[in-house]
Backbone bond lengths (Angstrom), bond angles and torsions (degrees), N, CA, C in turn:
res aa  C-N    CA-C-N  psi(-1)  N-CA   C-N-CA  omega(-1)  CA-C   N-CA-C  phi
1 M - - - 1.488 - - 1.631 106.54 -
2 D 1.242 113.52 -42.20 1.514 110.21 -179.66 1.565 120.05 -56.79
3 E 1.359 109.03 -36.89 1.472 115.03 -175.48 1.632 104.38 -77.36
4 A 1.264 118.50 -32.56 1.419 119.89 -175.31 1.507 107.63 -69.18
5 I 1.309 121.33 -44.97 1.436 119.98 179.49 1.389 113.67 -73.23
6 Y 1.332 121.00 -24.70 1.463 127.13 172.30 1.445 109.72 -56.23
7 H 1.339 118.75 -53.70 1.498 124.88 177.61 1.475 112.86 -61.07
8 K 1.357 114.38 -43.40 1.509 117.53 -173.82 1.607 104.19 -65.31
9 F 1.350 116.85 -49.00 1.498 115.48 -170.58 1.627 109.95 -78.47
10 T 1.353 124.14 -20.55 1.308 121.52 174.24 1.581 113.61 -82.20
11 Q 1.378 116.38 -7.64 1.393 118.00 -175.95 1.475 107.13 -104.24
12 H 1.431 121.16 -15.01 1.422 126.50 -175.73 1.552 113.54 -119.81
13 D 1.376 112.06 96.29 1.565 114.62 -170.59 1.638 111.61 -54.21
14 D 1.364 112.39 -37.10 1.556 115.50 178.74 1.507 114.55 -56.71
15 L 1.341 107.09 -52.75 1.532 111.36 -178.40 1.479 112.74 -65.88
16 R 1.320 117.92 -37.55 1.489 116.39 -178.55 1.533 107.74 -70.19
17 A 1.238 122.64 -36.72 1.568 123.24 174.93 1.491 111.81 -62.00
18 E 1.305 118.22 -43.09 1.381 121.39 177.29 1.537 115.82 -65.79
19 L 1.372 116.72 -36.88 1.401 118.62 172.02 1.593 113.02 -66.37
20 L 1.268 115.51 -46.15 1.467 119.19 179.34 1.642 113.22 -65.83
21 A 1.337 113.85 -26.41 1.494 117.90 176.76 1.478 114.90 -77.71
22 T 1.458 114.14 4.76 1.531 114.90 173.08 1.454 113.72 -87.49
23 G 1.370 114.46 0.87 1.423 112.62 179.46 1.462 115.16 66.42
24 D 1.396 114.76 -134.93 1.402 120.41 172.85 1.490 117.80 -106.33
25 A 1.293 114.85 22.13 1.481 124.51 -175.89 1.520 106.48 -64.35
26 E 1.327 111.31 150.10 1.535 118.17 170.67 1.480 109.74 -76.99
27 L 1.261 117.12 125.83 1.479 126.21 177.92 1.459 115.94 -89.49
28 M 1.216 118.74 133.18 1.551 122.97 -175.66 1.581 109.04 -136.70
29 E 1.303 108.68 131.59 1.540 117.17 174.75 1.548 99.84 -87.95
30 D 1.369 119.44 105.70 1.424 124.10 -175.27 1.613 104.35 -86.06
31 S 1.349 119.69 75.73 1.427 122.09 176.45 1.548 106.29 -113.71
32 D 1.357 120.40 120.46 1.390 121.36 178.02 1.588 108.37 -81.29
33 K 1.302 118.38 -5.45 1.450 112.53 178.31 1.448 116.24 -112.12
34 D 1.335 115.24 13.15 1.528 125.33 -177.97 1.482 108.69 -136.63
35 S 1.255 119.39 106.83 1.545 119.06 -179.87 1.526 112.03 -98.75
36 F 1.345 115.27 1.59 1.468 121.07 175.13 1.562 109.07 -94.40
37 W 1.213 115.28 -66.31 1.486 119.97 -179.69 1.538 116.92 -73.31
38 G 1.376 110.20 -24.72 1.447 120.57 176.55 1.516 115.70 -119.21
39 I 1.366 119.18 -162.25 1.401 121.14 -178.94 1.472 114.46 -95.96
40 G 1.380 114.98 -6.60 1.450 117.05 179.06 1.547 118.39 71.95
41 A 1.234 112.91 169.28 1.491 121.18 -176.30 1.585 108.93 -61.52
42 D 1.287 118.79 -39.91 1.419 122.35 -173.89 1.634 111.30 -89.58
43 R 1.257 115.53 2.33 1.401 123.18 175.49 1.544 113.98 66.67
44 R 1.361 116.84 23.27 1.407 121.43 -177.60 1.486 106.56 -124.61
45 G 1.270 122.70 22.01 1.536 127.15 -179.51 1.591 111.27 -66.77
46 S 1.206 116.50 174.88 1.346 129.45 -179.26 1.509 112.64 -71.39
47 N 1.265 116.32 -39.23 1.548 122.89 177.76 1.464 108.60 62.91
48 E 1.308 124.08 43.97 1.344 126.04 -177.06 1.564 111.80 -69.17
49 L 1.148 123.98 -26.26 1.359 125.89 177.82 1.484 112.14 -71.68
50 G 1.366 112.56 -50.01 1.479 120.01 173.95 1.539 113.25 -54.68
51 K 1.311 112.22 -40.76 1.578 117.30 175.11 1.460 111.08 -63.97
52 A 1.342 118.49 -45.06 1.497 121.73 173.72 1.413 113.82 -53.63
53 L 1.308 116.45 -49.08 1.583 124.42 -178.36 1.496 107.23 -61.26
54 E 1.286 124.18 -39.09 1.427 125.88 -178.77 1.570 104.57 -68.53
55 R 1.268 122.02 -42.98 1.533 124.89 -174.27 1.623 98.65 -67.47
56 L 1.266 117.59 -43.88 1.507 115.06 -175.60 1.601 112.96 -61.16
57 R 1.367 106.55 -46.22 1.548 112.04 179.40 1.611 109.10 -58.33
58 S 1.277 122.51 -35.98 1.441 123.22 -179.68 1.546 104.79 -69.14
59 K 1.276 120.72 -44.20 1.417 125.34 -173.29 1.548 107.88 -68.15
60 L 1.204 116.12 -38.29 1.606 119.66 176.99 1.413 110.21 -61.01
61 R 1.370 116.04 -45.01 1.501 123.48 -176.90 1.559 111.79 -64.17
62 R 1.410 114.47 -44.76 1.450 121.86 172.56 1.523 111.42 -56.12
63 E 1.353 120.42 -36.73 1.351 121.34 -172.90 1.515 109.01 -92.00
64 G 1.263 120.85 10.08 1.456 129.04 173.99 1.496 121.88 75.33
65 W 1.381 113.21 22.49 1.449 120.68 175.11 1.496 111.82 -65.10
């Protein structure tokens, strides 16, 4: 997933700018149907997409975007 979103966000200026504009905020995939990629209906899911986006945001900053 990390590699896929890296390519997506480095190819789309608008998405990259929006991600970088989140500062240091915690990112969450607010999906009530997916407790792995999102937080799930009970709000206690793994939020793996949110974590991947946070890793990507850090990587983009290190690369000077």
